[in-house]
N, C-alpha and C positions, 0 to 999 in steps of 0.2 A: 554616443559619449565617450570621450577620451579617457584612457586610464588615468585614475587620480581624481576624475571630476565625480561629484556626487557623494563622496565619502566612501567609495567602494574599493576599486582596484588601486592598491599602492598607498593607500592612505594610513594604513596601520591600525585601522578600526577592527579588522577581523584578523584572528589567529588562523594561520594556514594549517590544514590538518596534516597529521604525520602520515608518514607512508603506511604505517600499520593500519590506521583509520581508513585511508584510501583504499587499502587492499581489502579490508573487510566490507567496506561498502561496495566495491567491485564485485565480490563474491556474492553478495546478497542480491545485487541486481542481475548478476548471472543467473541466480537461481529463479528470479522472477522473470527471466526472459522466455521461459517455456511457457507458452499459452495455458497448458493444464495447470501448472503450479501457481500462475497469476490468477486464474480463475478460481482455484481453491482459496487463495489468500482474499481474493475479492469477497468470496461467499463468506468466509469466515469473519471478514471485517463487518458483515451484517448480522453476525450472530453465531453462537456455537452449533456445531453438527458433529455427528458421529460419521465414521467412514462410508457407511452405507448410504447415507443421505448425500455425501459429497460426491460418491461415485455416480449416484443416480443424476444429480444436477449437473456434474461436469461431463457425463456421458462417456465415462471410463470404466474400465473393469476395475473390480475391487483391489486386486493385488497391484495394479499400476498405481491407483489413487494412494494405496498404503504406502508404496514406495516414495511417492512424491511427498507425503506427510512426513516420512521418515527424514528426508533430505532437509524439508523445511524445519523440521524440528531440530536437527542437528545444527543447523545454522542460527537457531534462536529466533526464527521468523513466526513459528507457531509453537503453542504449548498444548498440553492435553492433561486431562485428568479422568480417573475412573468414576463412573457412576453405575454402580452394580457390576453388570458383566460388560458394559459398553465402555469404549474410551471416547471421551468427548473432546473435540479439538477446538481451539480458539486462538485469536491473535492477542497476546498479551501485552504488546507494546502500541501504544496508541500512536507513536511516530509512524510506525509500519503502515498502520491503518490510514493515516492522514496522507502519506506518500502514494499509497495505492489508489486511494479514492481521488486524490487531486489528479493524478496522471489519468487514470480511466475517465473521469469527469471531463477533463479538458478535451481528450481525443472524442469522447461520445459527443460532445458539444459542437466540435469542429465538423463530425460527420452529420449530425442532425441540424445544425444551423441554430441561429438564435432562438427559435422557439423552444428548443430544448431546455433553455434557461429557466422557464416557467415551471414552477412547481418542484424544483429540485434542491431546495434549501441553500441557494447561493444568494449572496448578496453582491451586487456590482457597483462599482464606483464608475463615473463617466470615463469612457476610454480605456477601462482596466478589464481584466479578466475576473474570475470569481475571486471572492475574499472569504475564505471558509472561517467560521466562528469555530473555536476549539472549545469544546466543553470544559468547564471548570477552570478556564484560564482567565476568562473575562476579556480575551481578545477577539 
C-alpha cells in the first residue's frame, strides 16, 4: 500500500509522536531487550510475585533479579507494594501488559504453528493475526 492510502501515512489522521515520547519508548523497549527482564515482565503480566518467586521462575540469582526489578521500576514498567515483610511486584500499566503479551504471543505462535492458536484466548479474523480483546474496553 502506498503512503497516503488507507488513511494511514500522510493522511493527517494520526499525530506524530514527539521526540521525547519516542525517546522514552526506545528506553522502555531497550530495557525489555534483555531476556531476563522481558521474562520478569511476562511473569508479572500474569500475576503479582515477590522477588524470590521471580528468581526461582526466571532461574536467576536473587541479587540479579532484584537489580532487574529496580531498573524496571525506575522506568515505570513495574511497580511494587509492601505486604508485611515482602515486597510484591506487579505491572501497573495495562498497556505494557498488552505490548508484552502481543509480542510474545505472536512469536510463540510463529514458532509453534497454527495449532498454538487453539486455547490461547485469541480471536482470529480471516487472513489476519490475533485480535486481542482488551478487558473493560468493549474492544
